[in-house]
N, C-alpha and C positions, 0 to 999 in steps of 0.2 A: 693617388686616386682615393678619394673618400668613399666609404661604404654608404650605400643608400638604404634607408629603412624599407622602402618598397622599390624593387628593381624597376628601372625605366620601362622595360618592355611590358610590365604588368600595368603601368599607368597609361602607356600609349604615347607615342611621339606626337607632339603638338598639343596635347591636352594640358590644360592648366589644372591646378588643384581643385578649384571650384567646380569645374566640369566633372572631374573624376568623382568628387564628393556627391554631386548631383546624380550622376549615373549609378552610384552605389548606395543610395539612401536606404533602400530596403535592407541591404546587408549590414550597413552601419547601425541601423535601428535594431536589427536582430542581435548584433553584438552587444549593444547597450543593454537590451533586455536580458540577455544571457548574463552579463556582468551583474546586473541588479539582483537577479535570482540567485546567482552564486554567492553574492554578498549576504543576501538574506539567509541562505543555508549556513554560511559561515558564522553569522551571528547566533543562529539557533544552536549550532555546534558549541560555540563558546559558552553560551549560557548553560547548556546541558552539562558541560564538564566543569563548571565552576566548583561543584562540591564533591566531585568524584575522587575517591582515594585510591582505588585499585580497579583494574580491568581484567576480565577473564578472556580466554582465547575465543570462546563462543561470542562474546560481546564484540571482540575485535573483528570477527567475520561479519557480524551485523553491520559494523561501521564500514568495513571494506565494501559491502554492498551498497551502502549509502554513498560512499565516496565514488563508486563506479557510476552511479546515476548522476552525481554532480559533475564529474569530469566528462561524461557523455553529453551533458546539456549543451555545451558550445557546438558540438558536432550536429546535434539534432536541430539546434537553432540556425546554424549555417545552412543546413539542408533546406529548412523551411524558408530561409531568407533568399535562397537562390532559385527555388521552384515557384511555379505559378500558384496563385492563391487557391485554385481549385484542385491542387494535387493533394489528395487525401492522405497518402502515405507520409508526405513531408509534414503536413499539418499534424497528423496523428502521432508522429514520432516525437515531436516536442511535447505534446500533451501527455503522452504515455510516460516519458521520462520524468516529467513534473509530478505526475501521480505516484510513480514509483519512488521518487525522492521524498515525497511527503510521507508515504507509508513507512519508509525506512526511518525517517526522522521521528515519527510517532512511535515506532517500535523501540528505537533507541531511548526515547524519553520514557517510555513505559518501563523499560528495563532499569534505567537509572533510578526511577522514583518508586520502585517496589518498596513496600514498607515492612515486609517480613524479613526474617533472618536469612532466608535463602537468596536474597539479592546479591548478585555477584559484584556489583559495582557501586552501590549506594554508599555515600560517605556516612561515617558514624554520626556526624553532627546532624544529619538530616533524619536519621532513624529515631532519635529521641524526641523529635518534635512532631 
């Protein structure tokens, strides 16, 4: 017996794939949006660390907070995708996590790009220029 990616009982007996995709368009679009946003944050993270030589524990905690917002994004997006458009809590949860992720990214970028000698993470090659 071959394993199925989506159990048959979730798809529904008698439904074809096109019907299922049509019935779940909102959730699928939410998934794609979530993926694109996570990819964007991943690219920011990659650029941010291109010149970092060392990382302090306080900086790691800042990054852990940023990571929390990123891993929560699919949950918030799934909630928003399953609820009615007029559900303010669902809509606001996705907006809130995006704002928090952006603030964490800005904070991490500010820490990396400090130009004084107290910078705990800035690469030496960036300090001279």
